[in-house]
Residue, then its C-alpha position, 0 to 999 in steps of 0.5 A: x147470321x149463321x150458327x157457325x161461319x168460315x168467315x165474317x163479312x160486315x156490310x155496315x159499320x153497326x155490324x162491324x162494331x157488334x161484340x159478337x157476330x155469329x149465333x154460336x158466340x150468343x149461345x156460348x154467351x148464354x151458356x156462360x151466363x147460365x153457369x154463372x147464375x147457377x153456380x152459387x146454388x150448386x157450389x158450397x161455401x169452400x168452392x164459393x170462396x174460391x170463386x170469389x178469390x177468382x172474380x177479384x183476380x179477374x179484375x186485377x188480371x184485366x187491369x194488368x193486361x191493359x198495361x202489359x198486354x195492350x200497351x206493351x209496358x212491362x210491370x212488376x208492381x202489381x202487388x204494391x198497387x193492390x196494397x195501395x188500393x187495399x190500405x186506402x179504402x180500408x183506412x177511408x172507410x173504417x178510420x175516416x167513416x167514409x161510405x164504403x162505395x165512396x171509399x173504394x172509388x177514392x181508392x181507385x183514383x188514388x191507385x191510379x195516381x200512384x200508378x201514373x207516378x211510377x209510370x213516368x220512367x215508362x216514358x224513357x225505359x222499355x223492356x227489362x229496364x221498365x220492368x226493373x223500374x216498376x219492381x222498384x215501385x213494388x219494393x217501395x210501396x212494400x217498404x212503406x206498408x211495412x214500416x209506416x206505423x200510421x197505416x196500421x197504428x202500430x199493429x201491423x195489420x188492419x181489421x176492416x169492418x164488414x162491408x155495408x152499403x146503405x141499409x144492406x150489410x153482408x150477412x154471417x157465415x151462412x150467406x157471406x160467400x153467397x152475397x159476396x159472389x153476387x157483388x164480385x160477379x157484378x164488378x167483374x162483369x162490369x170490368x171485363x165489359x169496360x176493358x173490352x169497350x176501351x179498345x174499341x175507342x181511339x184511346x184504346x187503339x192508341x195503347x195498341x199502336x204504342x205497343x206495336x211501334x211507338x216511334x210509328x204511333x207518334x208519327x201518325x199523330x198518337x200522343x205517346x206520352x199521353x197514351x203510356x201514362x194513361x195506360x198506367x193510370x187505367x191499369x192501376x185504377x183496376x188494380x186498386x179496385x181488386x185491392x180494395x175488394x180484397x181488403x173488404x172481402x177478406x176483412x184483414x189487411x196485412x202486407x203479406x198479401x201484397x209481396x213480389x210473389x203476388x205481382x209474379x203470380x198476376x203476371x203469370x195469369x196474363x202470360x197463360x191466359x194470353x197477352x193483349x186479350x181481355x178473355x185471355x185475362x179471364x182464362x188466365x185468372x181462373x187457371x192460375x186461381x184453380x191450379x193450387x186447389x187442383x194440386x192440393x186436392x191430388x196431394x191430399x188424395x195420394x197422401x196415404x200412397x205417397x206421403x212426400x206430396x203432402x210434406x213438400x206441397x209448397x215446393x211442389x205447387x211452385x215447381x208445377x207453377x213454374x213448369x206451367x208457365x215455361x210450357x206456355x211460353x215454349x208451346x203456346x206463347x199466346x196462352x189459353x185464349x189461342x187455344x180456344x180460338x184454335x179449337x173454334x176454328x177447327x170446328x168451323x173449318x171441319x172437315x178442311x184443315x184451314 
């Protein structure tokens, strides 16, 4: 097994099913693992909070990419499904005294059921029409969480008790971000591995067949109805997990965190990262989560020279955000994952062009 390979040739089924086929891939995996393990010992609480938010975004982005990138079902209801996971987990754990892990599990299941229900129009609709249908789900869920007083007992928000699992409880300010980092890192890694392996199964391949051509998929025996609804369920389940983790991490649940802007933000993550790629969903979540932080840092650094930057920071962030999406759609529609693949290909094939 060479460190770099101009081609990968499999001589057995076991070799073909391996997730990694070259030594360089294992080296990169070891480096990423070392960075993730070392990060909490290097970063302060501010950057750890950004890392934790990014890990939650990774879980949600992977879930959305399963639906949009791998199954071809456009969804603008991500914010609503996040809200279902967040509110249901908070109510089950705090108001009904259910153990937090069990509450999160039930929230995932409930979000999957809700996602499947709103995925029913996908059996007949495609493209823009399906996007409008899922946008309706976002509007309906947002209306319910804003107007249904029972959810928040008339307060407009929910306070969530600090995460406790068995005899362990997340500590105070000094270790809060650190402990949450390890919890979220484990869950994010499990999410990525689960999604990656999903598309090595017959079910995952049926998703891709529906994406490529649903009529041809049905002709070769794929149950298109089951594949589409299962994709909505699996995707919404991951999103519900992200929503539940958001509730327990922030310890406050309010409707402002689950608006249409959030749905568009997650859609941007998978577009920038690369549709139809689990790694792309991770890259996109990291990129989009860090972009506002970078813009804010630049604005703060240039505040004395150009006061306009700080005064108009929200507008500048929106403008840069839109320009980034347009740039990727024009120059690299396959996102950051494709850019990374081209960089690896350049190294493998050097000094040859192809």
